[in-house]
C-alpha positions, 0 to 999 in steps of 0.5 A: 500500500502506498504512503498517504501524505498529509496536506502539510507534507504535500504543501511543503514538498511542492510549495503549494498554498493551502488554498490551492491544494484544498481547492484542487481536492474539493474540485476533484482535480488532484488525486486524494482520499477523504476520511471524514474531514481529513484529506490524504494524498497517495504519494505515488499516485500524486507524483505520477499525476504531477508529472502528467501535468507538465506542459511540453512546448509545442513543436516548431516553437522556440523557447526564446 
């Protein structure tokens, strides 16, 4: 079973404001689990989700 991170751990690891993290969870836009009022974030699933969010430059466009 993968480790479940507390919101504080996610905020510290990824430098996210609390408001953004909880808003993403409330809108079901970030992988999370709810246990009553507690919100936990599955570590491996979250890491994969974050990597999938990286936007790659379009072909033929210069970075300059």
